[in-house]
VEXGUBA-492630 format. One line per 2 residues: for each residue x, y, z of N, C-alpha, C. Coordinates in steps of 0.05 Angstrom, whole numbers, plus 5000, padded with zeros to 4 digits. Atoms other than C-alpha are relative to their C-alpha. Example, Ala and Ser with C-alpha at 12.3 -4.5 7.8 and 13.67 -1.06 7.14 Angstrom:
5018 4976 5000 5246 4910 5156 5018 5024 5000 ~ 4984 4976 4999 5273 4979 5143 4985 5022 5014 .
# end
This chain:
5026 4979 5002 4999 4999 4998 5017 5028 5004 ~ 4981 4973 5005 5033 5067 4976 4991 5017 5029 .
5005 4984 4972 5042 5120 5039 4983 5022 4985 ~ 5024 4979 5005 4983 5164 5036 5014 5035 5019 .
4989 4975 4986 4986 5239 5067 4995 5005 5024 ~ 5004 4992 4979 4951 5243 5124 4984 4973 5017 .
5017 5021 4980 4919 5187 5177 4981 5010 5029 ~ 5013 4985 4981 4863 5209 5227 4992 4970 5019 .
5007 5027 4973 4852 5156 5293 4986 5014 5016 ~ 5011 4993 4974 4810 5166 5346 4986 4975 5014 .
5008 5024 4982 4781 5118 5408 5010 4976 4995 ~ 4989 5024 5001 4829 5070 5412 5000 4982 5025 .
5003 5020 4971 4822 5055 5488 5020 4990 5011 ~ 4988 5011 4989 4883 5041 5501 5003 4988 5030 .
5003 5005 4974 4889 5001 5574 4977 4984 5006 ~ 5021 5023 5006 4827 4962 5555 5006 4976 4996 .
5000 5027 5008 4820 4893 5548 4986 4998 4961 ~ 5021 4997 5030 4766 4918 5480 5019 5004 4982 .
4986 4984 5027 4825 4950 5449 5011 4979 4983 ~ 4990 5013 5020 4841 4921 5388 5024 5008 4981 .
4982 4983 5006 4911 4937 5381 5013 4988 4981 ~ 4989 5018 5024 4936 4885 5341 4998 5004 4970 .
5005 4987 5027 4898 4912 5283 5011 5021 4996 ~ 4990 4970 5001 4916 4982 5294 5026 4995 4994 .
4979 4999 5000 4984 4963 5296 5007 4991 4962 ~ 5007 5003 5028 4976 4930 5227 4989 5015 4984 .
5012 4976 5019 4940 4988 5202 5014 5015 4995 ~ 4979 4972 4995 4995 5036 5222 5023 4983 4982 .
4980 5008 5020 5045 4990 5185 4992 5004 4970 ~ 5003 5000 5032 5004 4989 5118 4992 5028 5002 .
5000 4973 5013 4995 5063 5120 5019 5026 5012 ~ 4978 4976 4998 5055 5102 5127 4993 5027 4994 .
5012 4970 5010 5038 5176 5129 5013 5029 5007 ~ 4989 4972 4993 5066 5257 5134 4985 5008 5027 .
5013 4992 4978 5015 5270 5184 4985 4975 5009 ~ 5012 5017 4982 4988 5230 5244 4980 5012 5017 .
5025 4984 4986 4927 5254 5280 4989 4978 5020 ~ 5010 5015 4983 4905 5224 5346 4980 5015 5016 .
5025 4984 4988 4833 5246 5360 4987 4992 5016 ~ 5006 5004 4979 4821 5230 5427 4996 4974 5000 .
5007 5028 4985 4809 5170 5478 5009 4980 4993 ~ 4987 5023 5009 4863 5140 5452 5014 4983 5027 .
4988 5020 4976 4886 5118 5523 4969 5008 5025 ~ 5025 5003 4986 4823 5104 5571 5007 4997 5026 .
5001 4997 4974 4838 5127 5633 4976 4997 5018 ~ 5024 5010 4986 4766 5122 5657 5003 4969 5006 .
5002 5028 4998 4767 5045 5646 5029 4993 5022 ~ 4976 5005 4989 4839 5043 5674 4997 5005 5034 .
5004 4994 4965 4816 5072 5747 4983 4975 5010 ~ 5015 5021 4995 4773 5012 5747 5020 4968 4999 .
4982 5022 5007 4823 4955 5722 5021 5005 4975 ~ 4987 4999 5011 4879 4959 5685 5012 4976 4973 .
4994 5023 5020 4891 4913 5617 5015 5015 4980 ~ 4982 4988 5022 4952 4935 5585 5019 4974 4986 .
4978 5027 5014 4987 4880 5538 5020 5014 4981 ~ 4967 4998 5020 5053 4878 5496 4990 5014 4977 .
5013 4985 5016 5012 4897 5438 4998 5029 5000 ~ 5006 4972 4997 4991 4960 5463 5018 5012 5002 .
4973 4984 4999 5060 4980 5483 5013 5006 4970 ~ 4986 5000 5030 5083 4966 5413 4986 5020 4986 .
5011 4976 5017 5027 5011 5386 5017 5029 5011 ~ 4991 4973 4996 5049 5068 5428 5036 5003 4988 .
4967 4999 5012 5134 5055 5407 4989 5006 4971 ~ 5005 4989 5025 5105 5054 5336 4992 5020 4991 .
4999 4975 5005 5080 5120 5339 5025 5014 5010 ~ 4964 4989 4988 5141 5144 5375 5013 5002 4981 .
4978 5005 5023 5181 5118 5324 4995 5021 4969 ~ 5005 4978 5020 5138 5157 5267 5001 5025 5008 .
4996 4963 4999 5142 5223 5298 5031 5007 5004 ~ 4962 4990 4996 5224 5215 5312 5011 4993 4965 .
4998 5008 5028 5224 5190 5234 4988 5028 4980 ~ 5009 4979 5019 5189 5255 5214 4970 5007 4996 .
5026 4994 4999 5122 5244 5207 4987 5018 5028 ~ 5008 4981 4982 5085 5308 5244 4975 4981 5018 .
5014 5008 4982 5043 5279 5304 4980 5017 5021 ~ 5015 4975 4988 4988 5313 5339 4983 4977 5015 .
5019 5020 4986 4947 5282 5395 4979 5030 5014 ~ 5022 4989 4994 4880 5317 5411 4985 4989 5023 .
5015 5016 4978 4857 5293 5480 4972 4993 5005 ~ 5024 5011 4996 4787 5262 5489 4993 5000 5029 .
5001 5002 4973 4742 5254 5549 5013 4975 5017 ~ 4995 5027 4988 4769 5182 5566 5031 5009 5006 .
4984 4998 4994 4836 5215 5563 5005 5038 5008 ~ 5007 4970 4997 4817 5289 5591 5028 5013 5015 .
4979 4988 4983 4874 5295 5644 5025 5004 4986 ~ 4987 4989 5008 4918 5308 5588 5003 5028 4989 .
5009 4975 5008 4889 5368 5568 5013 5026 5012 ~ 4983 4978 4991 4927 5403 5619 5030 5008 4988 .
4972 4998 5008 4986 5396 5579 5001 5006 4962 ~ 5003 4990 5025 4965 5431 5516 5013 5021 4993 .
4982 4989 5010 5010 5459 5475 5031 4995 5005 ~ 4981 5013 4988 5062 5415 5502 5013 4981 4982 .
4990 5031 5017 5105 5362 5459 5011 4985 5013 ~ 4989 5025 4984 5126 5298 5488 5008 4980 4979 .
4991 5016 5018 5172 5259 5444 4991 5001 4972 ~ 5009 4987 5027 5157 5306 5386 4970 4995 4987 .
5027 4997 5003 5088 5292 5392 4976 5022 5016 ~ 5011 4981 4987 5044 5352 5395 4973 4994 5015 .
5030 5004 4984 4986 5361 5451 4979 5023 4990 ~ 5014 4974 5006 4930 5406 5422 4978 4997 5013 .
5032 5008 4995 4850 5415 5445 4991 5000 4979 ~ 5020 4998 5027 4836 5426 5375 5025 5006 4974 .
4972 4987 5020 4874 5432 5307 4988 5008 4973 ~ 5011 4996 5023 4861 5457 5239 5021 4991 4974 .
4990 5015 5018 4881 5410 5182 4993 5003 4972 ~ 5009 4996 5023 4890 5435 5108 5015 4982 4982 .
4995 5027 5014 4886 5381 5063 5014 5015 4973 ~ 4977 4994 5025 4929 5380 4998 4981 5014 4976 .
5026 4986 5014 4860 5405 4958 4993 5026 5009 ~ 5000 4977 4998 4866 5467 4997 4977 4999 5023 .
5023 5002 4974 4803 5448 5046 5009 5001 5023 ~ 4996 5002 4985 4804 5462 5109 4979 4988 5026 .
5011 5019 4981 4788 5410 5165 5000 5006 5035 ~ 4998 4998 4968 4771 5419 5238 5005 4975 5015 .
4998 5027 4984 4799 5367 5286 4995 5009 5024 ~ 5000 4991 4968 4766 5365 5350 4988 4967 5012 .
5016 5026 4989 4747 5298 5395 4973 4998 4995 ~ 5025 4999 5000 4676 5325 5403 4980 4988 5020 .
5015 5008 4979 4657 5304 5470 4987 5023 5011 ~ 5003 4977 5000 4643 5384 5479 4970 4991 4991 .
5019 5004 5020 4583 5362 5432 4982 4984 5010 ~ 5014 5026 4992 4555 5302 5470 4983 5010 5019 .
5011 4988 4984 4504 5332 5514 4996 4986 5026 ~ 5000 5007 4980 4505 5276 5556 5031 4998 5018 .
4972 5004 4978 4583 5268 5573 5005 5034 5016 ~ 4996 4982 4999 4576 5344 5576 4986 5009 5029 .
5022 4998 4975 4521 5351 5634 4992 4979 5012 ~ 5007 5027 4989 4508 5278 5652 5020 4985 5010 .
4981 5027 4996 4572 5248 5673 4993 4973 5010 ~ 5017 5023 4983 4544 5199 5717 4992 4980 4976 .
5005 5016 5016 4507 5176 5666 5016 4985 4975 ~ 4985 5001 5019 4559 5177 5608 5023 4971 5014 .
4981 5021 4987 4605 5132 5663 4981 4972 4998 ~ 5017 5037 4998 4551 5077 5668 4998 4992 4978 .
5005 5002 5022 4539 5085 5595 5031 4978 4993 ~ 4973 5011 5011 4620 5065 5589 5000 4976 5007 .
4996 5023 4989 4613 5012 5634 4982 4975 4988 ~ 5010 5019 5009 4557 4977 5599 5007 4993 4966 .
4989 5005 5025 4587 4988 5532 5020 4977 5006 ~ 4973 5026 4995 4653 4949 5556 4987 4975 5006 .
5017 5036 5001 4602 4886 5576 4993 4992 4976 ~ 5010 5010 5035 4575 4894 5504 5023 4988 4983 .
4980 5005 5010 4643 4891 5479 5017 4972 5008 ~ 4993 5026 4987 4669 4835 5518 4985 4971 4994 .
5016 5022 5012 4609 4793 5504 5002 4994 4968 ~ 4990 5001 5028 4622 4807 5427 5025 4986 4994 .
4979 5015 5005 4690 4781 5434 4996 4979 4995 ~ 5003 5026 5000 4665 4708 5452 4984 5002 4978 .
5019 5008 5022 4607 4714 5395 5021 5001 4980 ~ 4991 4999 5028 4656 4738 5343 5016 4974 4997 .
4989 5021 5001 4696 4681 5366 4989 4975 4983 ~ 5006 5028 5007 4646 4632 5355 4985 5011 4966 .
5010 4991 5026 4623 4671 5289 5026 4999 4972 ~ 4978 4987 5018 4690 4664 5258 5002 4980 4970 .
4986 4983 4998 4712 4676 5206 4993 5028 4995 ~ 5003 4982 5008 4711 4742 5200 4987 5020 5031 .
5008 4989 4981 4688 4798 5257 4972 5016 5000 ~ 5022 4986 5003 4624 4826 5280 4991 5006 5030 .
4996 4982 4975 4606 4878 5321 4972 5002 5014 ~ 5032 5001 4994 4545 4871 5371 4995 5028 5009 .
5006 4974 4987 4557 4938 5404 4985 5020 4971 ~ 5013 4979 5029 4544 4970 5329 4974 4990 4990 .
5026 5006 5003 4487 4923 5316 4981 5016 5019 ~ 5019 4989 4986 4452 4948 5378 5000 5028 4991 .
5004 4969 4997 4469 5025 5361 4978 4998 4968 ~ 5015 5004 5023 4432 5002 5291 4973 5005 5006 .
5033 5010 4990 4368 4973 5323 4988 5021 5018 ~ 5007 4990 4985 4363 5020 5377 4993 5034 4996 .
5008 4969 5020 4324 5093 5348 5016 5017 5023 ~ 4990 4979 4981 4346 5132 5415 5035 5008 4993 .
4971 5007 5007 4419 5107 5403 5007 5025 4962 ~ 5001 4992 5032 4412 5130 5325 4992 5031 5000 .
5000 4970 4994 4382 5196 5345 5014 5014 5019 ~ 4974 4987 4985 4437 5214 5388 5020 5006 4984 .
4980 5000 5022 4482 5202 5334 4997 5025 4984 ~ 4999 4981 5014 4452 5248 5289 4996 5028 5010 .
5003 4969 4989 4436 5304 5341 5033 5008 5008 ~ 4976 4995 5000 4510 5301 5352 5013 5009 4984 .
4982 4989 5022 4534 5303 5287 4984 5027 4985 ~ 5005 4977 5012 4487 5361 5270 5011 5023 5017 .
4990 4977 4980 4514 5402 5335 5030 5008 4992 ~ 4966 4991 4999 4592 5392 5319 5000 5012 4967 .
4995 4992 5025 4579 5406 5245 4983 5028 5003 ~ 5011 4969 4999 4537 5476 5264 5028 5003 5016 .
4980 4976 4985 4602 5497 5306 5019 4999 4979 ~ 4983 5001 5022 4648 5479 5244 4989 5015 4984 .
5008 4981 5019 4600 5515 5203 5002 5037 5006 ~ 4994 4982 4983 4606 5574 5253 5028 5014 4991 .
4966 4996 4999 4682 5575 5249 5008 4997 4967 ~ 4995 4997 5031 4682 5579 5170 5016 4975 4991 .
4986 5035 5013 4708 5503 5161 4989 4990 4977 ~ 5004 5017 5023 4704 5467 5096 4988 4969 5017 .
5006 5030 4983 4696 5402 5147 5004 4998 5020 ~ 4998 4998 4975 4698 5374 5209 5012 4968 4999 .
4994 5027 4988 4738 5310 5235 5011 4995 5023 ~ 5005 5008 4977 4720 5276 5294 5007 4969 5016 .
5001 5029 4988 4713 5219 5344 4974 5000 5015 ~ 5014 4991 4974 4678 5205 5408 4976 4979 5000 .
5025 5010 4997 4614 5168 5388 5002 4966 4980 ~ 4988 5026 5007 4655 5105 5360 4977 4994 4970 .
5023 5002 5023 4609 5114 5292 5018 5006 4977 ~ 4986 4983 5020 4653 5118 5226 4979 5011 4984 .
5017 4991 5017 4622 5169 5178 5011 5019 4980 ~ 4996 4980 5017 4627 5210 5119 4973 5004 4981 .
5021 4988 5012 4570 5254 5093 5009 5031 5003 ~ 4999 4978 4998 4556 5322 5085 4972 5010 5006 .
5025 4988 4984 4510 5366 5128 4998 5030 4993 ~ 5018 4973 5005 4474 5426 5105 5034 5013 4988 .
4977 4985 5013 4544 5441 5056 5029 5000 5014 ~ 4979 5001 4984 4593 5418 5106 5010 4972 5004 .
4994 5030 5001 4635 5353 5109 5006 4989 5027 ~ 5000 5010 4975 4623 5310 5163 5019 4977 5007 .
4986 5024 5007 4680 5256 5176 5007 4988 5031 ~ 4998 5011 4975 4679 5213 5235 5028 4979 5000 .
4980 5016 4999 4739 5170 5253 4994 4966 5007 ~ 5014 5014 4989 4699 5112 5283 5013 4995 5026 .
4984 5009 4975 4744 5073 5333 5013 4970 4994 ~ 4985 5024 4994 4794 5010 5355 4990 4983 5013 .
5014 5019 4979 4741 4977 5397 4982 4981 4984 ~ 5017 5013 5024 4681 4955 5338 5010 5003 4982 .
5003 5000 5026 4696 4982 5277 5022 4995 4983 ~ 4971 4996 5005 4773 4986 5277 5002 5019 4970 .
5002 4981 5024 4761 5047 5224 5022 5023 5004 ~ 4992 4980 4996 4799 5109 5211 4996 5015 4974 .
5012 4989 5019 4799 5164 5162 5030 5010 4991 ~ 4970 4998 5025 4861 5173 5105 4998 5023 4982 .
5002 4981 5027 4871 5225 5062 5025 4998 4979 ~ 4985 5010 5025 4908 5216 4996 5013 5026 4991 .
4984 4986 5004 4959 5252 4961 4984 5028 4993 ~ 5012 4973 5009 4912 5296 4927 4972 5006 5012 .
5015 4995 4979 4870 5308 4987 4971 4983 5001 ~ 5027 5020 4997 4814 5258 4977 5005 4991 5028 .
5009 5018 4980 4788 5230 5039 4986 4983 5005 ~ 5017 5026 5005 4759 5167 5056 4990 4985 5023 .
4999 5020 4975 4743 5116 5111 5015 4977 4995 ~ 4993 5023 4997 4784 5057 5120 5002 4986 5024 .
5006 5018 4984 4767 5000 5153 5020 4967 5004 ~ 4985 5017 5004 4815 4944 5174 4977 4969 5010 .
5007 5020 4996 4784 4879 5166 5004 4968 4993 ~ 4987 5031 5003 4788 4799 5169 4992 4996 4971 .
4996 5010 5027 4806 4771 5101 4998 4972 5000 ~ 4988 5028 5001 4788 4697 5093 5013 4988 4990 .
4980 5006 5021 4827 4688 5037 5027 5004 5001 ~ 4967 4992 4995 4896 4718 5068 4998 4990 5025 .
4996 5007 4971 4929 4697 5127 4997 5027 5020 ~ 5005 4973 4985 4921 4773 5148 4979 5019 4999 .
5017 4983 5005 4873 4823 5159 5012 5020 4974 ~ 4994 4985 5027 4869 4873 5092 4988 5022 5007 .
5017 4982 4996 4844 4939 5088 4975 5002 4978 ~ 5021 4996 5018 4777 4962 5061 4994 5022 4995 .
5010 4973 5007 4762 5026 5033 4973 5008 4989 ~ 5032 4999 5005 4693 5051 5038 5000 5026 5001 .
5020 4977 4999 4646 5111 5022 5022 5021 4983 ~ 4990 4981 5014 4698 5146 4973 4980 5024 4994 .
5013 4981 5013 4684 5217 4960 5017 5023 4991 ~ 4974 4979 5016 4711 5276 4922 4993 5023 5022 .
# end
């Protein structure tokens, strides 16, 4: 796979059993880039307060990111709500990784994208933190159940949490409210688009003339946003391929 100009990743949740660090590591090896944006919830301090599940593969992911930064890749870390403790270090660089509360990325085609995790536009997280924490515990339980279901359904990966989101109208309504809210904020700032995370729902579509891109996550969907040399943005998912020994990338919803 040739190098891409930029890679945008969110919601890795390092420090949890649900983190699919092995798939992320393979993805990073497949997609060298000039820019790497880590758009929040990369480390899950919420879950780590309950118990720490840190594997050798997760440690390798961290080393891989640090190595990319040392070798000239511009790496930015935009903390989310699960790693909000790192927001006190905004404006500081660690190992050539720059921490920022938000960022503006100018694509190769000249379009300007606002990069932000997005929890500020989630009314539950913002005003009812205890509900968000309770929901996080429930989501973690779903992911653990999904791990065993996926093992029984091999080959391939199936997301129970993703299925639940699609079937529960209230959850889908929340997603649409979140998208509209963050797109409205980006439009007021006169950006061409927004790239965010937070809701674990990969997406690429227009909202009233503004391009909305969500990275997804590395718990369920194993997805990211990639920018090609000409400025084209698209979702890339890392999926199991029954005909090959290792997972392969699947590019979805290519847009101009």
